[in-house]
Every structure is written in structure tokens, then in C-alpha cells.
N, C-alpha and C positions, 0 to 999 in steps of 0.2 A: 524615374530612373536615377537621376543625379542624387536624390535624397535617400537612395537605398543602400544596402550593404551587399558586398560580394561574398557569396558562400559557395561551398562545394555543391555539385549537382546532387539531387536525391540519390540514394544508393541504387534504386532500381534503374536510374538513367545513367549512372556512372560506370559504364561497362563498354566493352568493344572499342577500346582506344580512347574513351572519354573520361577515364578515371581522374585526370587532372583538370578537367573542364570546370568552369565556374558559371554561376548564374547570379543575377541581381534580384534581390527581393526587397519589397518596400520596407522602409524604416522610418525613423522620426523626422527625416528631412536633412537638408544640407547643414552641416555643423560649421559655424563661424567661430574660429578660435581668435581671441584677442590677447595680445601679448605686449607688455611694456618692455621694450628692449633698449630704452634710453641709457641704461647703465651697462649694457652688455655689448652694444655695437657702436661703431663710429657714427658720427653725425652724418646727415645727408650730404652736407657740404664737403666733409672729409672723404666720404665714399665717392662722391662725384669727382673730386679733385684727383683721386687715385684711380679713376675709371672703373669703379665698382669691382675691385679685385675679388675673384672667387674665394680666395683663402680668407677673406674678411667677411664672408657670408656663410657662416657655418650651418650645415644641414640641421643639426639638432635644435638650433634656435629659430630657424626660418621655415621648416617643413613640419606640418601638423600630423604627419604619420611617421611611424618608426621605419628605419631603413631596411629592416629585416623581415618584412611581412612575408609570410609563407602561405602555403595552401592549407595549413593546419588550423587556421582560425578565420572567422569572418572579419571583414574590414570595410571601411566606408568607401563607397564608389566615388565620392567627391567631397573634398574638404577645402575650406578657405581659411587662411590665417591673415589677420590684419595686425601687422607689427608696427608699433609706434617707435620711431627713433627721433633723436633731436633734429628738428628741422624738416621732418617728413614722415612718410610711412612706407612700409614694404608689404605688398600684398602677395601672398604665395598661394597658388592653386595646386592642389594635389588631386590628381584624377587617375583612377584605376585604368589600366590598359584594357580592362574588360569593357570600359565605357567608350574610350576613344584613343586613337593613336596620336602621334604628334600633330598631324594635320587637323584632326578633330579637335584636339585641345587648342590649337591655334585659332580655329574658327570659333569655338566657344568663347575663348578669351576676347576675340574681336567683337563678338556680339555683346558680351557683358560690358566691354569698354564703351561701345556705341550707346547702349542703353543707359549707362552711368552718365555719359556726356549729355544725353537727351534729358535725363532726369535733372541733372544739375542746371541745364539751361532753362528748364521750366520752373525751377525753384529759385531763380535769381532775384525775384522780388518776394515780398512777404506773402506766404502761402498758408492757408489754413487747410485742415484735412479735407474739408469739403471742396476745396479748389484744385486738388491734385488731379492732373491728367491721368488717363489710364497708363500711359508709358511711365510716368513718374512714380506711380504707386505700384508698378509691376503687375497690374491686373491683366494688361494686354500681353499675351504670350505669343503673338503672331510673329515677332522677330525670331523666336526660337523654333517655331513651326516651319518657317520659310527660309531656312538657312540656304545661302547660295555661295558658291565658290567658283573662281575662275579655273581651278585645277580640275583635270579630268577625273571623273569618278564613274565606275561601273560596278553596280552591286554584285555582278557575277564574279568580279575579281576578289570578292570578300566573302567566300562561303562560310556558313556557320559551322 
């Protein structure tokens, strides 16, 4: 689902109030956008000292999707941008509301951060490709299948 694209419903399904509905179809996978922003943004230390002001974090440099995506064209369900700045990185996640709302995005971000930390911890010593644990190589998808949250959730509150 995360590697798919969001498209309009097929014409025979897009009726009776569902004309603006979308569905997700398989695509090539999650796109990772890499950008060198060292000459375009302040350094990490400068941003940190200024408490990361929103006006110094422009959408067009940090977000890997255009701001004006409409229902007239397909678009990625999920994209990630890895932006390099002097002294650090800025990782931006762009997720379609068709995939998840704010809580869903927060939970997905938490799982990705946890798996990244787990992967980093397991690679702190010299590792060869044969030594990678399942979590480090992202073969083990159980963390994504067993998402848990302390927030109340009832599927009946979210009808399709």
C-alpha cells in the first residue's frame, strides 16, 4: 500500500456520491528522494539555534510532492525525502490522507524510527551482508503488522 499510487476509482465504481473517492493501486514502491540542500538552507546548528523556524523550512525544498495535487492525476501514496544540510539531515515524509490521517502518520513514523534505531544498534560493529539480522535488513515486517497505540480506535468510527 505505501508503495502504491492514489488514483480515481474506476468509472463503474465512481458513482452515487463516490465520484471524488480514490483507491490505491500497486506501483514501483516507495520513492526515496535525495537532495543536497547545503547551499539552500541554513546549517543544522543555525536552524537549531533559531528553534527551527517554519519560515526557514520552505515547502518546495523539503517536501517531495507538489502542494497542489488534485484529484485529476495519480500521485504517490507515500514518499520520503532525505535532505542533506550542513551538519545534519532533514527527513521529510509525505503521506497521502488516503493512506493515513495524522495519528496514522505519527504511528508509522514512530515504527520507522524504532526500526531505524534497532538497525543502527545492530550495525554498530563491523557487519557483513551475511551477518545482518532480520530487523536490520528490513526482512522482518512484524513491526508493521502488529502496530499498537495507546489511543482509542474503533474501526466502526472509520467507515469506508
